[in-house]
N, C-alpha and C positions, 0 to 999 in steps of 0.2 A: 078497270081504270074508273076513278070516280069522275062525274060530270063536271064538278067544278074544276078539277084539273085538266080534262079535256078541252073544256070553255077556256081556259087560261092558255093551253097549247095552239088551239086554233085561231085564237085572236093573236097571238103573238105571229103564228105563221101568215096570217091574213096581212096583219101591219107590214111585215118585211116584204111580202108578195107585192102589196101595193107601191109600197117605196120603191122596189125594183121596177115595177112596169112604168112608175112616174119618171124615175132617172132615165129610163131607156127611150121613153117618149122625148123627154127634154133634151136627151143627147142626139136625137135623129134630128133636129132643127139647127144644129150647130156645124154641120159639115160643108158650109159655104165659105172656107175660110181661104180659098185661093179662087182666082180668075179662074173660068174655064179657058181662055184664050191661052194658047203655047202650050198645054198640057200634054203629056205624054199619053197616046192612047190606052196604056194600061192603066191610067189612073182612073177611066172610066171603068173600066173592069172591076178594079179595086171598091169604088164607090158602091157597083151595082152588089157587089159580094156582100159589103157591110149593110146595106139596105136589106138586102133578103135575108142577112144575119140576124138581123133586129127584128125583122118581120116575124121570123120564126121562133124567137127568145118571147116578143110579146104574145104571140099565139099560144106558147108552152104557158105562160104566167097567167094567161086568160082562162086556160083549161084548169090549172091548179087553182084558180081563185072559184072556179065551179065547184069543184071537189070539195074545197074548203066549205063551200055553202051548202053543200049535199050532208057534209060530215057535221055543220052546226045542225042541219035539220035532224039528222041521226040523235044527237044527243038530246034536243028539244022532244023528239019521238020516244027515248029511252031505247032506241036499238043501238047505240053506238058502241063501237068494239065488239061488233058481231058481223062477220060476213053477209055480203048482201046477197051471195049467191046460196050457202050452205046455212047460213045461220051460225055457224061455227065461231068460237071466240077467236078473236084476233090478239095473238100475244100482247101484253103491255109494251115490250120492249120495240116490237114494231110501231105501236100507236106513237110511242116517244119520239122515234125517228122520223115517222110519217103520220101526223096526227091525222091527215086526210083519209088514210089508207082504207079502202072499202073491202077486201080482200085477205085473205091469209097469204104468205108468200107463194106458196103452191098454187093457190086458185090463181093469183095474179100472173104468175107464170103461165099457167096453162092458157089464161084469159089472153095473154099478149102472143102467145103463139098461135091462138086461132084468128086471130085479125086477119 
């Protein structure tokens, strides 16, 4: 994959991820629609679940932004499209689907199993 196309894909993914993070952050402050007086005890559980879910999603989005930044650096370094573990080429189809991919599919699966 050429560097210009890689930069375009990464810029699009960065913008999408930042937008999702901003929307998630904006939504988290709007949960005070009802008074806490006379609420069912399960409402507190629902609010806790939603807050924890949002925190988990925000963490994933921050991790994705960090991965995008690393991929942008690999483009600048001229190493984009090669596995950070083996140096093997990452197929263009994988990079189209996951522009910030750092490993081949097989290497990523092995990496995740080893966690």
